[in-house]
N, C-alpha and C positions, 0 to 999 in steps of 0.2 A: 380713312383716318388722316390726321394732319401730317404735315411734312416732317416735323421734328420727330414724331413717333417713328416714322419710317426710317429716318436716319439712325435712331437708336437701335432699331432692329438690325440694320446693316452693320453698324459698329460691333454689335454683339456677335454676329456671325463671323466677322473678321477676327475678333479676339479669341473665339473658340477654335477656329480653323488654322490660325497662324501662330507661330512661336514668337513673333515680334509684335510690338505695339501697333495697333491700328492708328491711322492718321486722323487726328481730330483737331478742331480749331483751338487756338490758345485760350479762348473764352468758353471752352466746353463746359466746365463745372459751373460757371456763372450762368450760362444759358440753360443748363440742366435744372438748376434751382428755380430760375424764373419760369421755366416751362411747368414744373411740378406745382409751383405756387398758383399759376394760372388755372391749372386743372382743379386744384382744391377750391378756388373761388367759384368756378363753374359748377362744381358739385354741390356747393352750399346754396348757390342761387337756384339751381334746378335739381332737386333731390331725385326726380323721376327720370332723369336722362341717363344715357349710357356712359357718362363721363366717369362714374365711379369705377366701372370695369377698366376703362382706359387708364385711369390713375393708378389702380392696383397693378396692372401689367407693366406700366411705365416704371413704377418703383422697383419691381422685381428685376426688370431688364437693366435699369441703371445700377442696381446693387451688384448684379452679375458682372457688368462691365468694370466697375470700380475694383471689385475683388480680384478679377483676372489681371488687371493692369498692375495692381499692387504686387501680386505674386511675381509677375515678370520683372518688374523694377527691382524687387528685392533679390531675386535670383541673379540678375545682371550685376548688382553691386557685389554680391558674394563672389561671383566668378572673377570680377575685376580685382578684388582684394587678393584672391588666391594667386592671380598672375603677377601682382605687383609687390606683395609683401612676402619675403622669403623667411620661413621659419626653420630653425634647427639646421641650418646649412652654413655654419660659420657666423660671420658678422651679419645680422639681419639688415636688410636694406629695403627701403620703400621707394619704388619707382612707379608711380601711378601710370598705368597704361590707359590712354584715352579711349575708352570703349563705352562712352556714354550712350545709352539707348536713344534711338531716333524717335521722333514724334512725341516728345515729352511736353506736357503743359508746364507753365511756370510753377504751379503747385507741386507737380510730380518731380520737377527738377530739384526743388528744395528738399523734397522727401528723399530722393536718390542720394544727394550729397550728405544728408544727415545720417543715412545708413552707412555710407562709406566712412564717415568720421567715427561712428560708433565702432565699426569693425576694426578700424585702424587703431583706436585706443585699446580695444580688447587685445589685439595682437601685440601691441607694445607692452601690455602688462604681463604677457606670458612669454615674451621673447627671451632668447638666450642672452642678449645683450644686457637686459635689465637684471636678470638672475645672476649673471657673472659679476656685474658691478656690485650687487649686494654681497656676494661671496667675498670679493676683494675687501670690502669695508669691514666685514666680520673678521677676516684674517689679520687686517691691520690692527684692529682693536685687541685681538688675542696676543699679537706680537708685543704691543705696547704694555699690556698687562703682565706679560711673563718676563719682561726685561728686568734684570737684577743689577743693582749698583754694586760694583766690586768694593769690598771692605778696605778701609784705610790701613796702611802698614803700621804695626806697632808690635812690641814684644808679646803682649797678650794675644794679639790676633795671630802672630806666627805660631805660638804654642797651640792655639786652637786648631789652626790649619794642619799642623803636623799630626795632631791627635786624630783629626778626621781622616787624614791620609792613611794612617795605620789601620784605622777601623775599616776603611774601604778595601784595603789589601787583604785583610783577614778573611778566611773562608766563612761565608755566611752559614748560620745555623738555621736550617729549615725545620720548623716545628710542624709536624703533620697534625692537621686538625681532625678531630673525630668526625665521622660521617653522621649526618642526621639520622635519627631513629627510623624515619620513614624510608630513607635510602637503604639502611641495613636490612629492614624487613623485606623490601622489594628485591634486594640482591639475594636474600636467602630463599625466596620463593621462585627465582628464575631457574629453569631446568638447565642441566648441563648440555653441552653440544652433543654428547653421545646419546643422551636420552631424548633429545629433540626429535620430533617426527616431522617429516616433510609435509608441507601443506599441499593438499590436493585441491586444485582449482575446481570451483563449482561448475557443473555441466551447463552449457549454454542452452537456453530454451529452444525447442524445435519449432519449425513453422506450424506444425499441427497444434502444439500447445499455445502458441502465441502467433497469430497471423502477422503481427507487426514486427516479429523478430527477424534479424538479418545476420548473416554469417560474419560480416565485418563490423558493421556499426548498427547499434540498435536505434531505430527511428520509429517515430509515430506519425502515421499519415492521417491528417485531419481531412477526411473526404468532404465534410460539410463546409469547411473553409474553402476548399478547392472549388466546390460548386458555387459558393457565394462570390468568389473572385471571378469566376467565368461569367456569372450574371452581371457583375459590375463592369465587365469589359466594354469599352466604347465601340460602337459600330456605326457605320454610315448608312443612312436610310434615305430613300426617295419617297417623298410624301405625295399621296394621291388626292386627298381632300383637305378642306379647311378644318383645322383643329385648334382649339384654344390652348393657352399656355398650360404646361403641366410642371409638377415638381418631381424630379427624378429621385431614384433611391439614394443618390449621392447628395441630396438636398440642394441641387442646383435647379434653376428655373430654365425650362426649355420651351420654346415657342413664343408667340403663337405660330402655327404652321400654315403654310399655303401650298396649293398644288404645285408640283415640280420643284419644291424646296429640297435641297440636299442638306441634311442635318446630321450631327453626331451626338449620340446619346447612349446611355447604358443599355446593354442587351436585354435586361429584364423589362425595361420600359418599351424597347423597340418591339418585343414579342407581342405586346398588346396591339400595336399597329398592324403587325403581320396577321395576327389572328382575326382582326376585324376588317382586313383588306383595306386598310387606310394607308398602307405603304409597303415597301419591300426593301430588303437589304441589298446594297450595292457594294462592290469592291473596287477601290480606286488604286 
């Protein structure tokens, strides 16, 4: 196989096995497009060559690399915002911590800072600072609307004020409103305290009646989901023979495989290798 294809496989291995971005050239994406275009031209010129298989595998490997790098860049931006923008702790402050991921291409660097800006705007919209400013504006408007101008002094106004003062000092007459008919019927049907019977709590189901019952908390154990999670667990495997690329149960592309390769893939896919003696599990 050609040199660039081998480089793609090496980058894919590093992206899978490391939590940081693998080192690539600044022109990685441009070189990748040119490489795929050249394979397409070769496939058109010679329909019976093995270029078609190489093109398909290269496309799957390139997609896997790009998706893994996107995920790492996005997670790094989220962690950086969490460290830099303080929410709900008094006055929010934004002090960007310079933790830009290493080995970014120019395209990925623009993507990283666009995610940072989007998260920053989102946190600004939900920050205590903005919400408190909006509350202050509402309080000021209510205060202005409720401010009354004192009446001018005149004999007529004095007489009105004296009359209002007498009315305010008088004992208010509270008129009891009749209860709604629904309330009266409900009150008549309520039993007295003496007639009320204490509620007897329902007996808890026993383990024999319900295997999922518990003395403290009722829980339901989904054994099928537990088995599926175990099969989806990633394991490390040592490859014995040449095997073409496969699509795992997690819809990721794995391979192609070569003897003595150390690869990480879901357990359910690795079992096929173990069963056919194409590899064995190793613990690192």
